[in-house]
N, C-alpha and C positions, 0 to 999 in steps of 0.2 A: 510745371509742378514737381516733377521728378527730375533731378539733375543726373546726367549720365556721366558716370566717372570712367575714365580711361585707365582701368587697372591692367598690370601686365600679368598675363597668365602664361606659365611655362607651356611651350609647345604651340602657342598661337604665333602664326608667322608675321601677323600685323604688329603684334606688341613687341616682337623681337626686332623687327626692322625699325621701329620707333626708338627703342632703347639702345640699339647698336650692339646687341648680344649676338653671338654667333649662332649659326644654325645647329651646331652641336649641342649647345647647352640646352637648347629647346627640346631635344630628343631625349636627354637623360634628366629626369626629374631631380636627381641628387645634385647634379652640377648646377641646375638652376636654383636650388635651395641654397647651395653653398655661395652662389654669386650673390644672393640677396643677404647673406650673412645669417642664414638660419640653419640650425642643425637638423639632420634627418631625425624624423619622429617628433618634431616640433612645428607648430603652425603658429605663425605671428607671435613667436616667443612663448607660447603656451605649451604646456605638455600635451601631447596627443593622447586620447584615451586608448589604451591597448588592453586587449583581452589577456588575462593571465592563463597561461597554458597548464598550470598546476591543477591537478584533479583533487577536488575537496571531497572528503568523505561525506556521506549522507548524514545530515543532522538526525540525532536521536532525541527522543522525548526524555526530559528530565524526569526521574522518578525520586521520591522522598520516602523514607522509612517512617513508620508511625512514631518512632521515638523522636525523630527530628520534627515532625509536625507537632507532636505534643510540646516539645521544647520551645518552639517559635510561638505557639498559642500562650504558653506560660510567660515568655518574655513579653508578649504584646499585652497580657493582663498587667504585668508590672509596670509596663511604660504608659498604661492608660491614665489620661488626665495630664501627661507631661508634653504631648504633642510631638513625641519622638518616634511614634510607631512607623510613619512613612519613612523616616530616616532608617530605621532598622530594617524595613522591608527593602529599601534600595541597597543597603549593605549586603543583604542576604540574596539579592536578586530575585525577589518574589513580587507578586502582584497582590493588590488588596483583596481581589476576589478569591485568591487561594486562601489567604487568611481567614476570609469570612466562611469558606467552605469547611476549612478546618475547625474553625470555632464551632460551627453548627454540628459537626461530627462529634466533637468532644461533648457538646451540651446534650446531644441525643445519646451519647455513649455507644455509638455504633462504629464499626470498622469502616473505612472509606470504601467506596464503591470501586470494584475493579473495572477497568476498562477492557474493551475487546469483545470478541464473541462469546456468547454464553455457552457454557459446556452443556451438552445434553445430559440429562440424568441417567445414570446406569442402571438398567433394569436387571436385578439378580437373576431373573429367569430367562433372560434373553438367550443365552447359549442353549439352555435346555429347550426352549421353543424352537429354536432354529434346527436342533437335531430332530426333534419330533416331527417338524414340517418336512424334512428331507426324508425321514423314514416313511411318512404318510405318502409322499409323491412315489417313493419306490414301491410301496405296497400297492398303490393304485395301478402302477404299471404292470405289476405282476398279476394283479386281478384281471386286467384287461387282456393279458396274454392267455391266462387260464381260461377265461370265458371263450376267447377264440379258439382254443383248443378243443374245449367241450362241444362247441358248435360243429367243429369239424368232425368230431367223433360221432355226434348225432347223425350228421349227414352220411358218413360212411356206414353207420349201422343201419340206417334206413335203406341204403343202396344194397347192402348185403342181406337185408331182411332179418337183422338180429334186433330182438326187443331188449332194450335197456331198462334196468330197474330204476324206478324213480324214488324219491324220498319217501312218498306215501306208501309204497310197496314195502319198503325196509322196516317201517314202524310195525307192520303186521307180523 
């Protein structure tokens, strides 16, 4: 069913002995290629695919100004019915979906939607709220310290037998 072909493989002792090549040619693939009439970097006369070592900068998304978009929409309107819109898009390097979106934007008279993350609305009172919260926390800490000092004073007064005036006594 399948025929076995006897191909000569560089470095194969059996194929070298059949072809009469020296043992040194089999150990060096460049010599073996040269003996076959092939250039290094080529296999069977075809160019070997090699990786380009050049670093390519990252591709960036193309952006278009509103004036350019309006110009293309107007140009497409002028070419309507002539069958040349697709040729114009090819010349400009655009897709028909882009033209459709731009036409829709012009028809609705709205600016194109900006891409990317949505900015949070700036609260004009945010800075003031932050300062008030900070002040509130500071006052709560001071109140806790003051209550602790008052509790200690009450305990010391009771140990020494001193009566402290209360708020109800001060009103009289």
